[in-house]
C-alpha positions in Angstrom: 152.4 55.9 -54.9 156.1 56.5 -55.7 158.8 54.5 -53.9 159.8 57.6 -51.9 156.3 58.5 -50.9 155.6 54.9 -49.9 158.8 54.8 -47.8 157.8 58.1 -46.2 154.3 56.8 -45.5 155.8 53.7 -43.8 158.1 55.8 -41.7 155.1 57.8 -40.5 153.2 54.6 -39.8 156.1 53.2 -37.7 156.4 56.5 -35.8 152.7 56.7 -35.0 152.7 53.1 -33.7 155.8 53.9 -31.5 154.3 57.0 -30.1 150.8 55.7 -29.4 151.5 54.2 -26.0 153.6 57.2 -25.0 150.9 59.7 -25.8 148.2 57.6 -24.2 150.3 57.5 -21.1 150.7 61.3 -21.1 147.0 61.8 -21.5 146.2 59.3 -18.7 148.7 61.0 -16.4 146.9 64.3 -16.8 143.3 63.3 -17.3 142.8 59.8 -15.9 139.8 58.6 -18.0 141.0 55.6 -20.0 138.1 55.5 -22.4 138.0 59.2 -23.2 141.8 59.4 -23.5 141.9 56.5 -25.9 139.1 57.9 -28.0 140.8 61.3 -28.2 144.1 59.6 -29.1 142.4 57.7 -31.9 141.0 60.9 -33.4 144.5 62.5 -33.2 146.0 59.5 -35.0 143.4 59.8 -37.8 144.3 63.5 -38.1 148.0 62.6 -38.3 147.3 60.0 -41.0 145.6 62.8 -43.0 148.0 65.7 -42.3 151.5 64.2 -42.1 151.7 62.7 -45.6 150.8 66.2 -46.9 152.5 68.6 -44.5 155.4 66.3 -43.4 156.1 64.9 -39.9 156.2 67.8 -37.4 159.4 68.6 -35.5 157.9 67.2 -32.3 155.5 64.5 -33.4 154.7 63.4 -29.8 153.9 67.0 -28.8 151.7 67.4 -31.9 149.7 64.2 -31.1 149.4 65.1 -27.4 148.1 68.6 -28.2 145.6 67.4 -30.8 144.4 64.6 -28.6 144.0 67.0 -25.6 141.9 69.4 -27.8 139.7 66.4 -28.8 139.4 65.4 -25.2 138.3 68.9 -24.2 135.8 69.0 -27.1 134.3 65.7 -26.0 133.9 67.0 -22.4 132.3 70.2 -23.5 129.8 68.2 -25.5 128.7 66.4 -22.4 126.4 68.9 -20.7 126.0 66.6 -17.6 129.7 66.9 -16.8 130.1 70.7 -16.7 132.2 70.7 -13.5 134.7 68.4 -15.1 134.9 70.6 -18.2 136.0 73.5 -16.0 138.6 71.4 -14.2 140.0 69.9 -17.3 140.1 73.3 -19.1 142.1 74.7 -16.3 144.4 71.8 -16.3 145.0 72.1 -20.0 145.9 75.8 -19.7 148.3 75.1 -16.9 149.9 71.9 -18.2 149.3 71.7 -22.0 152.4 70.2 -23.6 154.9 72.5 -25.2 155.6 71.9 -28.9 159.1 70.5 -28.1 158.0 68.4 -25.1 160.3 65.4 -24.7 159.0 62.0 -23.7 159.2 61.0 -20.1 161.0 58.0 -18.9 159.8 54.5 -19.6 157.7 54.6 -16.4 154.7 55.9 -18.5 154.9 52.7 -20.7 155.1 50.5 -17.7 152.3 52.3 -15.8 150.1 51.9 -18.9 151.0 48.2 -19.1 150.0 47.7 -15.5 146.9 49.8 -15.8 145.7 47.5 -18.5 146.3 44.6 -16.2 144.1 46.0 -13.5 142.6 43.4 -11.1 139.1 44.5 -11.9 139.5 42.8 -15.3 139.6 39.1 -16.1 143.0 37.8 -17.2 141.6 37.4 -20.7 140.4 41.0 -20.8 143.7 42.2 -19.3 145.6 40.5 -22.1 143.4 41.8 -24.9 143.4 45.4 -23.7 147.1 45.6 -23.2 147.9 44.2 -26.6 145.6 46.9 -28.0 146.7 49.9 -25.9 150.4 49.1 -25.4 151.2 46.8 -28.3 149.2 48.7 -30.9 147.9 45.5 -32.3 144.6 45.5 -34.2 141.7 43.5 -33.0 142.2 41.0 -35.9 145.9 40.5 -35.0 145.1 39.9 -31.3 142.4 37.4 -32.3 145.0 35.4 -34.3 147.5 35.6 -31.5 145.0 34.3 -28.9 143.4 31.8 -31.3 140.0 33.4 -30.7 137.2 34.9 -33.0 137.7 38.6 -33.8 134.2 39.4 -32.4 135.1 37.9 -29.0 138.3 39.9 -28.8 136.4 43.1 -29.7 133.9 42.5 -27.0 136.6 41.9 -24.4 138.4 45.1 -25.3 135.2 47.2 -25.1 134.2 45.6 -21.7 137.7 46.0 -20.4 137.8 49.8 -21.1 134.4 50.2 -19.4 135.6 48.2 -16.4 138.8 50.2 -15.9 136.7 53.4 -16.1 134.2 52.1 -13.6 136.9 51.0 -11.2 138.4 54.4 -11.1 141.8 52.9 -11.8 144.8 55.3 -11.2 147.5 55.8 -13.8 150.4 54.8 -11.4 152.7 51.9 -11.1 151.4 49.5 -8.5 153.6 48.5 -5.6 154.2 45.5 -3.4 151.7 42.6 -3.6 149.4 44.5 -6.0 152.3 44.6 -8.6 153.0 40.9 -8.1 149.4 39.9 -8.7 149.5 41.5 -12.1 152.9 40.2 -13.1 151.8 37.0 -14.8 149.5 38.8 -17.3 152.2 41.4 -17.9 154.7 38.7 -18.8 152.2 37.1 -21.1 151.4 40.4 -22.8 155.0 41.1 -23.5 155.6 37.6 -24.8 152.6 37.8 -27.2 153.6 41.3 -28.3 157.1 40.0 -29.1 155.7 36.9 -30.8 153.5 39.1 -33.1 156.5 41.2 -34.0 158.7 38.2 -34.6 156.2 36.3 -36.8 153.5 38.7 -37.8 150.1 37.0 -37.8 149.1 38.8 -41.0 150.3 41.2 -43.6 153.1 41.2 -46.3 156.1 41.1 -44.0 157.5 38.2 -42.0 158.0 40.4 -38.9 157.2 43.7 -37.3 160.4 44.6 -35.7 159.0 47.7 -33.9 156.9 45.4 -31.8 159.9 43.2 -30.9 161.9 46.3 -30.0 159.1 47.7 -27.8 158.6 44.3 -26.0 162.3 44.0 -25.3 162.4 47.6 -24.0 159.5 47.0 -21.7 161.0 43.7 -20.6 164.3 45.4 -19.7 162.4 48.1 -17.7 160.5 45.4 -15.9 163.6 43.5 -15.1 165.3 46.6 -13.8 162.4 47.2 -11.4 162.1 43.5 -10.4 165.6 41.9 -10.8 164.8 39.2 -8.2 161.8 37.9 -10.3 163.1 34.7 -11.9 160.3 34.6 -14.5 160.9 38.3 -15.4 164.6 37.4 -15.9 163.6 34.3 -17.9 161.3 36.3 -20.2 164.0 38.9 -21.0 166.4 36.1 -21.7 164.0 34.4 -24.0 163.3 37.5 -26.0 167.0 38.3 -26.4 167.8 34.8 -27.5 165.0 34.6 -30.1 165.7 38.2 -31.3 169.4 37.3 -31.8 168.4 35.4 -35.0 166.4 38.2 -36.7 169.1 39.1 -39.3 169.0 35.5 -40.7 165.3 34.7 -40.8 164.7 35.8 -44.3 166.7 36.3 -47.5 167.4 39.7 -49.1 164.2 39.4 -51.2 162.0 38.5 -48.2 161.8 34.7 -48.4 161.6 33.0 -45.0 164.6 30.9 -43.9 163.8 28.1 -41.4 165.9 27.8 -38.3 167.8 24.7 -39.5 169.0 26.6 -42.6 170.0 29.9 -41.1 173.6 31.2 -41.2 174.5 30.9 -37.5 177.7 32.9 -38.0 175.4 36.0 -38.4 173.5 35.5 -35.2 173.9 38.3 -32.6 176.5 36.8 -30.3 176.2 39.6 -27.8 172.5 39.1 -27.4 173.1 35.3 -27.1 175.7 35.7 -24.4 173.4 38.1 -22.5 170.4 35.8 -22.9 172.3 32.7 -21.9 173.7 34.4 -18.8 170.2 35.6 -17.8 168.8 32.1 -18.4 171.4 30.6 -16.0 170.7 33.2 -13.4 166.9 32.7 -13.7 167.1 29.0 -13.4 169.2 29.2 -10.3 167.3 32.0 -8.5 163.7 31.0 -8.2 160.8 28.6 -8.7 160.8 27.0 -12.2 158.4 28.8 -14.6 157.5 28.6 -18.3 159.6 31.6 -19.5 162.7 30.2 -17.8 162.1 26.8 -19.5 161.5 28.4 -22.9 164.7 30.5 -22.5 166.6 27.3 -21.7 165.3 25.7 -24.9 166.2 28.9 -26.9 169.7 28.8 -25.4 170.2 25.2 -26.6 169.3 26.3 -30.1 171.4 29.4 -30.0 174.5 27.8 -28.6 174.6 24.8 -31.1 177.2 25.5 -33.8 175.0 23.7 -36.4 171.4 22.5 -36.4 172.5 18.9 -36.3 174.5 19.6 -33.1 171.3 20.6 -31.2 170.9 18.5 -28.0 167.4 17.3 -29.0 167.3 14.9 -26.0 167.6 17.9 -23.6 165.2 20.0 -25.7 162.5 17.2 -25.4 163.1 16.9 -21.7 162.6 20.7 -21.2 159.4 20.6 -23.3 158.2 17.7 -21.1 158.6 19.8 -18.0 157.1 22.8 -19.8 154.0 20.9 -20.7 153.5 19.7 -17.1 153.6 23.2 -15.6 152.0 25.2 -18.4 150.0 23.0 -20.8 149.5 24.7 -24.1 148.8 23.4 -27.7 151.6 25.4 -29.2 154.1 24.0 -26.7 152.7 20.5 -27.6 153.3 21.2 -31.3 156.8 22.4 -30.7 157.5 19.3 -28.6 156.2 17.1 -31.5 158.9 18.7 -33.7 161.6 18.1 -31.2 160.5 14.4 -30.7 160.5 14.1 -34.5 164.1 15.3 -34.5 165.2 13.0 -31.7 163.3 9.8 -32.5 162.5 10.2 -36.2 159.6 11.8 -38.1 157.1 8.9 -37.5 157.3 9.6 -33.8 156.6 13.3 -34.3 153.7 12.6 -36.7 152.0 10.3 -34.2 151.9 13.2 -31.7 150.2 15.4 -34.2 147.1 13.2 -34.2 146.0 14.4 -30.7 146.5 18.0 -31.7 144.3 17.8 -34.9 141.1 18.1 -33.0 142.1 20.7 -30.4 142.7 24.4 -30.5 145.1 24.1 -33.4 142.6 22.3 -35.6 142.7 24.1 -39.0 145.7 26.2 -38.0 148.4 26.6 -40.7 151.3 25.8 -38.2 149.9 22.3 -37.6 149.9 21.6 -41.3 153.3 23.1 -41.7 154.8 20.9 -39.0 153.0 17.9 -40.6 154.5 18.8 -43.9 158.0 19.1 -42.5 157.9 15.7 -40.8 156.4 14.0 -43.9 159.2 15.5 -46.0 161.8 14.1 -43.5 160.0 10.8 -43.7 160.4 10.7 -47.5 156.7 11.0 -48.3 157.0 13.8 -50.9 153.4 13.7 -52.2 151.8 13.9 -48.8 154.4 16.6 -47.7 153.5 18.8 -50.7 149.8 18.5 -50.0 150.4 19.5 -46.4 152.6 22.4 -47.4 149.8 23.6 -49.7 147.2 23.3 -47.0 149.4 25.3 -44.7 150.0 28.0 -47.3 146.3 28.3 -48.0 145.5 28.8 -44.3 148.5 31.2 -43.6 147.5 34.8 -43.3 151.1 36.2 -43.5 152.1 36.6 -47.1 155.8 35.8 -46.4 154.9 32.6 -44.7 152.4 31.8 -47.4 155.0 32.3 -50.2 157.6 30.1 -48.4 155.1 27.3 -47.9 154.0 27.2 -51.5 157.7 27.3 -52.5 158.4 24.3 -50.3 155.5 22.4 -51.9 157.0 23.0 -55.3 160.5 22.1 -54.2 159.4 18.8 -52.6 157.6 17.8 -55.7 160.2 19.0 -58.2 162.4 15.8 -58.3 159.4 13.6 -59.2 158.2 15.7 -62.2 
């Protein structure tokens, strides 16, 4: 494939991923059957993958996808002889409301409504999370499995059961209100956080990040904050995403090599995003009960506001992680705290904390090996550090991370050859 063709193919892929939740929202708004609508959309996406590289992207790609998916939906209904009445009703609806070729997307409410539909109370929290990452985030089952530290088969089963449960519950494609909205909010927050995390550090694939996921998570977080400005955790989540995203221009070199936080050029960080994120963090901490996203935002603000890595207030960072672990215990938080303790008290202190994590949910995870390697390197144990870097690289599924970790192993060993 030529460079131009490859670039065009990637643009089409990015566009399809961006349009997927919009088109699914449009279909649900008209037809209401989550399972059928998603199946029809998947067929339309397959058709686009086949047609667009040959014929070019249509003038109204969203209208094209919606029209093709609608036709697939009608075909499916017609094939179901037991549902003749619905066939007539849907056929009439399509004649009256079929999208024009130049139909423009509606407001972001469709995306928020889809987000909250996937977090329907008929589903378990785990199923809500998996379904939303699939339908709204566009993540594959494998990517969701990595993000949730679960087997891929488990995630696939959850998504299948979740779609069936939403259909059986007769869930409506509307934004919930009042207490119903608040009961779904924790899962919505977690979904947006994981969507952003997958975009910021892709679980697999050749690139370090998938910026389109970060952008979509930020967009949805802004919409949610506009609707719920008094929710301190919603404010904290938006602040956290802004602060982390402010570093995106410095996280890799021009040739795609990962740059760790301590070595990034802080003069290139997005100061506008940092100022907004810091202000939102302050507002969130003052306005409501303390929650995990407010605390993570406060930690991110300390990193963002330090002129140099060595100026980071590690004492404060460790204190915030202590509180975070008390209110929201999590192995990844414990791993990050071990790094912070290693920076505050020395690498030996950080390494001691890793022992308790080696037999838990992070056992065999490349990030545990990567942190061990970093602390061993700081402790001056080059041989053990190189071994740990190689172990991390072997287990990493993202090629950019894998390349960086192998490179670190070589650099650590180089002075002793």
